[in-house]
N, CA, C and O atoms as a GROMACS GRO file, in nm:
protein
  480
    1MET      N    1  -2.355  -0.868  -1.313
    1MET     CA    2  -2.220  -0.873  -1.264
    1MET      C    3  -2.125  -0.835  -1.377
    1MET      O    4  -2.149  -0.864  -1.494
    2LYS      N    5  -2.016  -0.767  -1.339
    2LYS     CA    6  -1.909  -0.735  -1.432
    2LYS      C    7  -1.779  -0.792  -1.378
    2LYS      O    8  -1.754  -0.788  -1.258
    3ILE      N    9  -1.698  -0.843  -1.466
    3ILE     CA   10  -1.562  -0.885  -1.431
    3ILE      C   11  -1.470  -0.769  -1.466
    3ILE      O   12  -1.470  -0.722  -1.580
    4LEU      N   13  -1.394  -0.724  -1.370
    4LEU     CA   14  -1.307  -0.608  -1.388
    4LEU      C   15  -1.161  -0.650  -1.391
    4LEU      O   16  -1.119  -0.732  -1.309
    5ASP      N   17  -1.086  -0.596  -1.482
    5ASP     CA   18  -0.943  -0.623  -1.491
    5ASP      C   19  -0.865  -0.513  -1.420
    5ASP      O   20  -0.887  -0.394  -1.446
    6PHE      N   21  -0.775  -0.552  -1.330
    6PHE     CA   22  -0.685  -0.454  -1.271
    6PHE      C   23  -0.542  -0.508  -1.268
    6PHE      O   24  -0.463  -0.475  -1.179
    7GLY      N   25  -0.511  -0.593  -1.365
    7GLY     CA   26  -0.378  -0.652  -1.375
    7GLY      C   27  -0.270  -0.548  -1.400
    7GLY      O   28  -0.298  -0.434  -1.436
    8SER      N   29  -0.147  -0.591  -1.379
    8SER     CA   30  -0.034  -0.499  -1.390
    8SER      C   31  -0.022  -0.435  -1.528
    8SER      O   32   0.033  -0.326  -1.541
    9GLN      N   33  -0.074  -0.504  -1.631
    9GLN     CA   34  -0.065  -0.447  -1.766
    9GLN      C   35  -0.149  -0.321  -1.782
    9GLN      O   36  -0.128  -0.245  -1.876
   10PHE      N   37  -0.242  -0.297  -1.690
   10PHE     CA   38  -0.326  -0.178  -1.695
   10PHE      C   39  -0.276  -0.067  -1.604
   10PHE      O   40  -0.326   0.045  -1.609
   11ALA      N   41  -0.178  -0.097  -1.522
   11ALA     CA   42  -0.128  -0.001  -1.423
   11ALA      C   43  -0.031   0.097  -1.486
   11ALA      O   44   0.046   0.062  -1.575
   12GLY      N   45  -0.037   0.220  -1.439
   12GLY     CA   46   0.052   0.325  -1.488
   12GLY      C   47   0.173   0.343  -1.397
   12GLY      O   48   0.164   0.325  -1.276
   13GLY      N   49   0.285   0.378  -1.456
   13GLY     CA   50   0.408   0.399  -1.380
   13GLY      C   51   0.402   0.524  -1.293
   13GLY      O   52   0.339   0.623  -1.330
   14ILE      N   53   0.467   0.517  -1.179
   14ILE     CA   54   0.473   0.630  -1.085
   14ILE      C   55   0.618   0.651  -1.046
   14ILE      O   56   0.688   0.556  -1.011
   15ASP      N   57   0.664   0.777  -1.053
   15ASP     CA   58   0.799   0.808  -1.009
   15ASP      C   59   0.803   0.919  -0.904
   15ASP      O   60   0.910   0.970  -0.872
   16LEU      N   61   0.686   0.956  -0.851
   16LEU     CA   62   0.682   1.056  -0.744
   16LEU      C   63   0.763   1.009  -0.624
   16LEU      O   64   0.774   0.889  -0.599
   17TYR      N   65   0.821   1.103  -0.549
   17TYR     CA   66   0.897   1.074  -0.427
   17TYR      C   67   1.015   0.980  -0.454
   17TYR      O   68   1.052   0.901  -0.368
   18ASP      N   69   1.074   0.990  -0.572
   18ASP     CA   70   1.187   0.905  -0.610
   18ASP      C   71   1.150   0.757  -0.612
   18ASP      O   72   1.234   0.671  -0.587
   19SER      N   73   1.024   0.727  -0.641
   19SER     CA   74   0.980   0.588  -0.651
   19SER      C   75   1.041   0.523  -0.775
   19SER      O   76   1.064   0.590  -0.876
   20VAL      N   77   1.067   0.393  -0.766
   20VAL     CA   78   1.132   0.316  -0.872
   20VAL      C   79   1.055   0.186  -0.892
   20VAL      O   80   1.014   0.123  -0.794
   21ASN      N   81   1.037   0.144  -1.018
   21ASN     CA   82   0.971   0.016  -1.049
   21ASN      C   83   0.836   0.003  -0.980
   21ASN      O   84   0.802  -0.103  -0.926
   22LEU      N   85   0.758   0.111  -0.984
   22LEU     CA   86   0.627   0.115  -0.920
   22LEU      C   87   0.521   0.145  -1.024
   22LEU      O   88   0.535   0.238  -1.103
   23ARG      N   89   0.414   0.064  -1.023
   23ARG     CA   90   0.297   0.090  -1.107
   23ARG      C   91   0.174   0.084  -1.020
   23ARG      O   92   0.167   0.006  -0.925
   24ALA      N   93   0.075   0.167  -1.052
   24ALA     CA   94  -0.048   0.173  -0.972
   24ALA      C   95  -0.170   0.166  -1.062
   24ALA      O   96  -0.172   0.223  -1.171
   25MET      N   97  -0.271   0.096  -1.013
   25MET     CA   98  -0.399   0.085  -1.083
   25MET      C   99  -0.508   0.131  -0.988
   25MET      O  100  -0.540   0.060  -0.892
   26PRO      N  101  -0.568   0.250  -1.013
   26PRO     CA  102  -0.682   0.292  -0.931
   26PRO      C  103  -0.797   0.194  -0.953
   26PRO      O  104  -0.829   0.160  -1.067
   27ILE      N  105  -0.860   0.150  -0.844
   27ILE     CA  106  -0.969   0.054  -0.855
   27ILE      C  107  -1.103   0.116  -0.822
   27ILE      O  108  -1.201   0.096  -0.894
   28ALA      N  109  -1.109   0.191  -0.712
   28ALA     CA  110  -1.238   0.247  -0.670
   28ALA      C  111  -1.218   0.373  -0.588
   28ALA      O  112  -1.114   0.393  -0.526
   29LYS      N  113  -1.320   0.456  -0.589
   29LYS     CA  114  -1.323   0.579  -0.509
   29LYS      C  115  -1.457   0.582  -0.440
   29LYS      O  116  -1.561   0.561  -0.504
   30PHE      N  117  -1.457   0.607  -0.310
   30PHE     CA  118  -1.580   0.611  -0.232
   30PHE      C  119  -1.601   0.750  -0.176
   30PHE      O  120  -1.514   0.836  -0.184
   31ALA      N  121  -1.718   0.772  -0.119
   31ALA     CA  122  -1.745   0.898  -0.051
   31ALA      C  123  -1.644   0.914   0.063
   31ALA      O  124  -1.579   0.817   0.104
   32ALA      N  125  -1.632   1.033   0.112
   32ALA     CA  126  -1.541   1.064   0.224
   32ALA      C  127  -1.395   1.042   0.186
   32ALA      O  128  -1.313   1.008   0.271
   33ASP      N  129  -1.364   1.062   0.060
   33ASP     CA  130  -1.225   1.057   0.014
   33ASP      C  131  -1.155   0.924   0.040
   33ASP      O  132  -1.035   0.922   0.068
   34VAL      N  133  -1.227   0.814   0.030
   34VAL     CA  134  -1.167   0.681   0.044
   34VAL      C  135  -1.138   0.628  -0.096
   34VAL      O  136  -1.226   0.629  -0.183
   35SER      N  137  -1.016   0.582  -0.118
   35SER     CA  138  -0.979   0.526  -0.248
   35SER      C  139  -0.912   0.391  -0.230
   35SER      O  140  -0.855   0.361  -0.125
   36VAL      N  141  -0.919   0.309  -0.335
   36VAL     CA  142  -0.857   0.176  -0.336
   36VAL      C  143  -0.770   0.167  -0.461
   36VAL      O  144  -0.816   0.195  -0.572
   37HIS      N  145  -0.646   0.128  -0.442
   37HIS     CA  146  -0.552   0.110  -0.553
   37HIS      C  147  -0.484  -0.026  -0.539
   37HIS      O  148  -0.472  -0.080  -0.430
   38CYS      N  149  -0.440  -0.079  -0.652
   38CYS     CA  150  -0.353  -0.196  -0.651
   38CYS      C  151  -0.214  -0.147  -0.693
   38CYS      O  152  -0.198  -0.089  -0.800
   39LEU      N  153  -0.115  -0.170  -0.606
   39LEU     CA  154   0.021  -0.128  -0.635
   39LEU      C  155   0.106  -0.248  -0.671
   39LEU      O  156   0.101  -0.353  -0.606
   40TYR      N  157   0.184  -0.232  -0.775
   40TYR     CA  158   0.275  -0.336  -0.823
   40TYR      C  159   0.418  -0.285  -0.808
   40TYR      O  160   0.460  -0.194  -0.879
   41LEU      N  161   0.492  -0.344  -0.715
   41LEU     CA  162   0.633  -0.312  -0.701
   41LEU      C  163   0.711  -0.427  -0.764
   41LEU      O  164   0.710  -0.539  -0.714
   42ASP      N  165   0.777  -0.397  -0.873
   42ASP     CA  166   0.859  -0.498  -0.938
   42ASP      C  167   0.986  -0.519  -0.856
   42ASP      O  168   1.010  -0.446  -0.760
   43ALA      N  169   1.068  -0.617  -0.893
   43ALA     CA  170   1.194  -0.642  -0.823
   43ALA      C  171   1.274  -0.513  -0.814
   43ALA      O  172   1.292  -0.443  -0.913
   44GLY      N  173   1.321  -0.482  -0.695
   44GLY     CA  174   1.394  -0.358  -0.673
   44GLY      C  175   1.305  -0.237  -0.660
   44GLY      O  176   1.353  -0.124  -0.659
   45GLY      N  177   1.174  -0.259  -0.651
   45GLY     CA  178   1.078  -0.148  -0.645
   45GLY      C  179   1.084  -0.072  -0.514
   45GLY      O  180   1.109  -0.128  -0.407
   46VAL      N  181   1.061   0.059  -0.526
   46VAL     CA  182   1.061   0.148  -0.410
   46VAL      C  183   0.946   0.246  -0.421
   46VAL      O  184   0.925   0.307  -0.526
   47ILE      N  185   0.871   0.261  -0.314
   47ILE     CA  186   0.778   0.373  -0.300
   47ILE      C  187   0.851   0.468  -0.207
   47ILE      O  188   0.864   0.442  -0.087
   48GLY      N  189   0.898   0.580  -0.261
   48GLY     CA  190   0.982   0.672  -0.186
   48GLY      C  191   0.914   0.729  -0.062
   48GLY      O  192   0.791   0.737  -0.054
   49ASN      N  193   0.996   0.768   0.033
   49ASN     CA  194   0.949   0.821   0.161
   49ASN      C  195   0.867   0.949   0.139
   49ASN      O  196   0.913   1.044   0.076
   50HIS      N  197   0.745   0.949   0.193
   50HIS     CA  198   0.656   1.065   0.181
   50HIS      C  199   0.546   1.053   0.286
   50HIS      O  200   0.523   0.945   0.339
   51PRO      N  201   0.479   1.165   0.318
   51PRO     CA  202   0.371   1.158   0.417
   51PRO      C  203   0.241   1.111   0.353
   51PRO      O  204   0.212   1.142   0.238
   52THR      N  205   0.162   1.035   0.430
   52THR     CA  206   0.030   0.996   0.382
   52THR      C  207  -0.060   1.120   0.384
   52THR      O  208  -0.040   1.210   0.465
   53THR      N  209  -0.157   1.123   0.295
   53THR     CA  210  -0.254   1.233   0.298
   53THR      C  211  -0.367   1.201   0.394
   53THR      O  212  -0.427   1.291   0.452
   54ASN      N  213  -0.397   1.072   0.411
   54ASN     CA  214  -0.499   1.023   0.503
   54ASN      C  215  -0.446   0.893   0.564
   54ASN      O  216  -0.335   0.851   0.533
   55THR      N  217  -0.526   0.831   0.649
   55THR     CA  218  -0.490   0.699   0.700
   55THR      C  219  -0.476   0.604   0.582
   55THR      O  220  -0.555   0.609   0.488
   56GLN      N  221  -0.374   0.519   0.586
   56GLN     CA  222  -0.348   0.429   0.473
   56GLN      C  223  -0.328   0.286   0.523
   56GLN      O  224  -0.247   0.261   0.613
   57LEU      N  225  -0.402   0.192   0.463
   57LEU     CA  226  -0.391   0.050   0.492
   57LEU      C  227  -0.330  -0.017   0.370
   57LEU      O  228  -0.388  -0.013   0.261
   58PHE      N  229  -0.214  -0.078   0.387
   58PHE     CA  230  -0.132  -0.137   0.281
   58PHE      C  231  -0.136  -0.288   0.300
   58PHE      O  232  -0.065  -0.341   0.386
   59LEU      N  233  -0.217  -0.358   0.219
   59LEU     CA  234  -0.239  -0.503   0.234
   59LEU      C  235  -0.159  -0.580   0.130
   59LEU      O  236  -0.186  -0.568   0.011
   60VAL      N  237  -0.061  -0.656   0.173
   60VAL     CA  238   0.022  -0.732   0.080
   60VAL      C  239  -0.053  -0.858   0.038
   60VAL      O  240  -0.087  -0.942   0.122
   61VAL      N  241  -0.079  -0.871  -0.092
   61VAL     CA  242  -0.153  -0.986  -0.144
   61VAL      C  243  -0.063  -1.084  -0.221
   61VAL      O  244  -0.104  -1.195  -0.251
   62ASP      N  245   0.060  -1.042  -0.251
   62ASP     CA  246   0.155  -1.132  -0.317
   62ASP      C  247   0.296  -1.078  -0.296
   62ASP      O  248   0.319  -0.958  -0.303
   63GLY      N  249   0.388  -1.168  -0.271
   63GLY     CA  250   0.528  -1.128  -0.257
   63GLY      C  251   0.562  -1.085  -0.116
   63GLY      O  252   0.491  -1.114  -0.020
   64ALA      N  253   0.673  -1.016  -0.107
   64ALA     CA  254   0.724  -0.970   0.022
   64ALA      C  255   0.811  -0.848   0.000
   64ALA      O  256   0.854  -0.819  -0.112
   65GLY      N  257   0.835  -0.776   0.108
   65GLY     CA  258   0.919  -0.658   0.098
   65GLY      C  259   0.944  -0.599   0.235
   65GLY      O  260   0.949  -0.669   0.336
   66TRP      N  261   0.959  -0.468   0.235
   66TRP     CA  262   0.993  -0.394   0.356
   66TRP      C  263   0.908  -0.269   0.361
   66TRP      O  264   0.878  -0.208   0.258
   67VAL      N  265   0.869  -0.230   0.483
   67VAL     CA  266   0.796  -0.104   0.502
   67VAL      C  267   0.857  -0.032   0.621
   67VAL      O  268   0.916  -0.093   0.710
   68ARG      N  269   0.840   0.099   0.621
   68ARG     CA  270   0.883   0.176   0.737
   68ARG      C  271   0.786   0.291   0.759
   68ARG      O  272   0.723   0.342   0.667
   69GLY      N  273   0.777   0.329   0.884
   69GLY     CA  274   0.697   0.444   0.923
   69GLY      C  275   0.789   0.552   0.977
   69GLY      O  276   0.905   0.560   0.937
   70GLU      N  277   0.736   0.633   1.067
   70GLU     CA  278   0.814   0.746   1.117
   70GLU      C  279   0.931   0.705   1.204
   70GLU      O  280   1.024   0.784   1.222
   71SER      N  281   0.930   0.583   1.258
   71SER     CA  282   1.044   0.539   1.341
   71SER      C  283   1.170   0.525   1.258
   71SER      O  284   1.282   0.532   1.310
   72GLY      N  285   1.152   0.506   1.127
   72GLY     CA  286   1.266   0.491   1.037
   72GLY      C  287   1.317   0.349   1.025
   72GLY      O  288   1.399   0.320   0.937
   73ALA      N  289   1.270   0.259   1.111
   73ALA     CA  290   1.316   0.120   1.106
   73ALA      C  291   1.240   0.043   0.999
   73ALA      O  292   1.117   0.043   0.997
   74MET      N  293   1.314  -0.024   0.910
   74MET     CA  294   1.252  -0.109   0.808
   74MET      C  295   1.200  -0.236   0.874
   74MET      O  296   1.270  -0.300   0.952
   75GLN      N  297   1.075  -0.271   0.843
   75GLN     CA  298   1.012  -0.392   0.896
   75GLN      C  299   0.977  -0.483   0.779
   75GLN      O  300   0.925  -0.436   0.678
   76PRO      N  301   1.006  -0.613   0.790
   76PRO     CA  302   0.966  -0.704   0.682
   76PRO      C  303   0.814  -0.718   0.677
   76PRO      O  304   0.747  -0.711   0.780
   77ILE      N  305   0.762  -0.737   0.556
   77ILE     CA  306   0.618  -0.757   0.538
   77ILE      C  307   0.601  -0.857   0.424
   77ILE      O  308   0.679  -0.858   0.328
   78ALA      N  309   0.499  -0.942   0.434
   78ALA     CA  310   0.480  -1.047   0.334
   78ALA      C  311   0.331  -1.071   0.311
   78ALA      O  312   0.246  -1.014   0.379
   79THR      N  313   0.301  -1.156   0.214
   79THR     CA  314   0.164  -1.192   0.180
   79THR      C  315   0.084  -1.224   0.306
   79THR      O  316   0.130  -1.299   0.392
   80GLY      N  317  -0.034  -1.166   0.316
   80GLY     CA  318  -0.121  -1.188   0.431
   80GLY      C  319  -0.097  -1.092   0.546
   80GLY      O  320  -0.164  -1.101   0.649
   81GLN      N  321  -0.004  -0.998   0.529
   81GLN     CA  322   0.022  -0.897   0.631
   81GLN      C  323  -0.015  -0.760   0.577
   81GLN      O  324  -0.028  -0.740   0.456
   82ALA      N  325  -0.031  -0.665   0.668
   82ALA     CA  326  -0.066  -0.529   0.629
   82ALA      C  327   0.008  -0.429   0.716
   82ALA      O  328   0.045  -0.458   0.830
   83ALA      N  329   0.030  -0.311   0.661
   83ALA     CA  330   0.083  -0.198   0.736
   83ALA      C  331  -0.026  -0.093   0.743
   83ALA      O  332  -0.099  -0.071   0.646
   84LEU      N  333  -0.038  -0.028   0.857
   84LEU     CA  334  -0.136   0.079   0.876
   84LEU      C  335  -0.061   0.204   0.917
   84LEU      O  336   0.005   0.207   1.021
   85TRP      N  337  -0.071   0.308   0.834
   85TRP     CA  338  -0.006   0.435   0.863
   85TRP      C  339  -0.111   0.540   0.894
   85TRP      O  340  -0.216   0.546   0.829
   86ASP      N  341  -0.084   0.623   0.994
   86ASP     CA  342  -0.175   0.732   1.029
   86ASP      C  343  -0.164   0.846   0.928
   86ASP      O  344  -0.065   0.857   0.856
   87ALA      N  345  -0.265   0.928   0.924
   87ALA     CA  346  -0.264   1.046   0.836
   87ALA      C  347  -0.143   1.132   0.869
   87ALA      O  348  -0.115   1.161   0.985
   88GLY      N  349  -0.071   1.172   0.766
   88GLY     CA  350   0.046   1.257   0.781
   88GLY      C  351   0.174   1.184   0.816
   88GLY      O  352   0.280   1.246   0.822
   89GLU      N  353   0.167   1.053   0.839
   89GLU     CA  354   0.286   0.976   0.877
   89GLU      C  355   0.377   0.954   0.755
   89GLU      O  356   0.331   0.914   0.648
   90TRP      N  357   0.505   0.980   0.775
   90TRP     CA  358   0.603   0.952   0.670
   90TRP      C  359   0.622   0.802   0.660
   90TRP      O  360   0.632   0.733   0.761
   91HIS      N  361   0.626   0.751   0.538
   91HIS     CA  362   0.636   0.607   0.517
   91HIS      C  363   0.705   0.576   0.385
   91HIS      O  364   0.714   0.660   0.296
   92GLU      N  365   0.752   0.452   0.376
   92GLU     CA  366   0.823   0.406   0.256
   92GLU      C  367   0.803   0.255   0.245
   92GLU      O  368   0.785   0.186   0.345
   93SER      N  369   0.806   0.204   0.123
   93SER     CA  370   0.794   0.060   0.098
   93SER      C  371   0.898   0.019  -0.006
   93SER      O  372   0.932   0.096  -0.096
   94ARG      N  373   0.948  -0.104   0.008
   94ARG     CA  374   1.047  -0.158  -0.085
   94ARG      C  375   1.020  -0.305  -0.111
   94ARG      O  376   0.963  -0.375  -0.026
   95ALA      N  377   1.061  -0.352  -0.228
   95ALA     CA  378   1.046  -0.494  -0.261
   95ALA      C  379   1.171  -0.542  -0.332
   95ALA      O  380   1.205  -0.493  -0.440
   96ASP      N  381   1.240  -0.637  -0.272
   96ASP     CA  382   1.360  -0.693  -0.335
   96ASP      C  383   1.323  -0.778  -0.456
   96ASP      O  384   1.384  -0.765  -0.562
   97GLN      N  385   1.224  -0.865  -0.440
   97GLN     CA  386   1.184  -0.960  -0.545
   97GLN      C  387   1.051  -0.927  -0.610
   97GLN      O  388   1.013  -0.991  -0.708
   98GLY      N  389   0.979  -0.829  -0.560
   98GLY     CA  390   0.848  -0.794  -0.612
   98GLY      C  391   0.740  -0.812  -0.507
   98GLY      O  392   0.748  -0.901  -0.422
   99MET      N  393   0.638  -0.727  -0.515
   99MET     CA  394   0.530  -0.730  -0.418
   99MET      C  395   0.408  -0.663  -0.480
   99MET      O  396   0.420  -0.565  -0.554
  100ILE      N  397   0.291  -0.718  -0.450
  100ILE     CA  398   0.164  -0.658  -0.492
  100ILE      C  399   0.085  -0.625  -0.366
  100ILE      O  400   0.073  -0.708  -0.277
  101ALA      N  401   0.032  -0.504  -0.360
  101ALA     CA  402  -0.044  -0.461  -0.242
  101ALA      C  403  -0.171  -0.389  -0.286
  101ALA      O  404  -0.172  -0.315  -0.384
  102ILE      N  405  -0.276  -0.413  -0.210
  102ILE     CA  406  -0.399  -0.334  -0.223
  102ILE      C  407  -0.389  -0.225  -0.117
  102ILE      O  408  -0.366  -0.254   0.000
  103VAL      N  409  -0.408  -0.101  -0.158
  103VAL     CA  410  -0.399   0.012  -0.066
  103VAL      C  411  -0.535   0.078  -0.055
  103VAL      O  412  -0.597   0.115  -0.154
  104ILE      N  413  -0.581   0.092   0.069
  104ILE     CA  414  -0.705   0.162   0.099
  104ILE      C  415  -0.665   0.286   0.177
  104ILE      O  416  -0.601   0.278   0.281
  105GLU      N  417  -0.705   0.402   0.125
  105GLU     CA  418  -0.664   0.528   0.187
  105GLU      C  419  -0.785   0.617   0.206
  105GLU      O  420  -0.867   0.632   0.115
  106GLY      N  421  -0.797   0.676   0.324
  106GLY     CA  422  -0.908   0.766   0.350
  106GLY      C  423  -0.912   0.810   0.495
  106GLY      O  424  -0.831   0.767   0.577
  107LYS      N  425  -1.006   0.895   0.524
  107LYS     CA  426  -1.025   0.944   0.660
  107LYS      C  427  -1.100   0.840   0.742
  107LYS      O  428  -1.186   0.768   0.689
  108ASN      N  429  -1.067   0.832   0.869
  108ASN     CA  430  -1.141   0.748   0.964
  108ASN      C  431  -1.143   0.600   0.929
  108ASN      O  432  -1.245   0.534   0.950
  109ILE      N  433  -1.035   0.547   0.875
  109ILE     CA  434  -1.028   0.403   0.851
  109ILE      C  435  -0.997   0.336   0.985
  109ILE      O  436  -0.901   0.371   1.053
  110ALA      N  437  -1.080   0.240   1.021
  110ALA     CA  438  -1.062   0.168   1.147
  110ALA      C  439  -1.051   0.019   1.117
  110ALA      O  440  -1.116  -0.032   1.026
  111LEU      N  441  -0.969  -0.048   1.194
  111LEU     CA  442  -0.956  -0.193   1.179
  111LEU      C  443  -1.080  -0.263   1.231
  111LEU      O  444  -1.146  -0.214   1.323
  112SER      N  445  -1.113  -0.378   1.173
  112SER     CA  446  -1.224  -0.457   1.224
  112SER      C  447  -1.189  -0.507   1.364
  112SER      O  448  -1.072  -0.513   1.400
  113LYS      N  449  -1.289  -0.542   1.441
  113LYS     CA  450  -1.265  -0.590   1.577
  113LYS      C  451  -1.179  -0.715   1.577
  113LYS      O  452  -1.094  -0.731   1.665
  114SER      N  453  -1.199  -0.804   1.480
  114SER     CA  454  -1.120  -0.929   1.478
  114SER      C  455  -0.973  -0.902   1.449
  114SER      O  456  -0.886  -0.963   1.510
  115VAL      N  457  -0.944  -0.812   1.356
  115VAL     CA  458  -0.804  -0.779   1.325
  115VAL      C  459  -0.742  -0.703   1.441
  115VAL      O  460  -0.629  -0.732   1.480
  116ALA      N  461  -0.814  -0.607   1.497
  116ALA     CA  462  -0.763  -0.530   1.610
  116ALA      C  463  -0.732  -0.621   1.729
  116ALA      O  464  -0.632  -0.600   1.797
  117ALA      N  465  -0.817  -0.720   1.755
  117ALA     CA  466  -0.796  -0.812   1.867
  117ALA      C  467  -0.670  -0.894   1.849
  117ALA      O  468  -0.602  -0.925   1.947
  118MET      N  469  -0.636  -0.931   1.726
  118MET     CA  470  -0.515  -1.010   1.701
  118MET      C  471  -0.389  -0.930   1.728
  118MET      O  472  -0.282  -0.988   1.746
  119GLN      N  473  -0.398  -0.798   1.731
  119GLN     CA  474  -0.281  -0.713   1.750
  119GLN      C  475  -0.249  -0.692   1.897
  119GLN      O  476  -0.143  -0.640   1.931
  120GLU      N  477  -0.341  -0.731   1.985
  120GLU     CA  478  -0.322  -0.707   2.129
  120GLU      C  479  -0.237  -0.814   2.193
  120GLU      O  480  -0.212  -0.809   2.313
   0.00000   0.00000   0.00000
């Protein structure tokens, strides 16, 4: 077993798409272009509006903020919640006080039956 560090001190700053106060730590890459990152949005952080390259699952593990998809309406999101964007969907995320999210991005990402059932 190995203990892996992916704390914010290891994350690199990102300013693409007019992003502000955003740092990302790549964690893993799988076959079929699936990747896992930990995103750190500091207070006032913004991930600027841009299209996803593949399906993207944005899992909030700490803090709270706002997300939007193509509808343009900002939706609140907090610890224990996730946003799922389709491939090519324009999206944006913001954090007033700070937020940490694990992002899984790739082709053919499907929700588990238990999570999908809770959405019905």
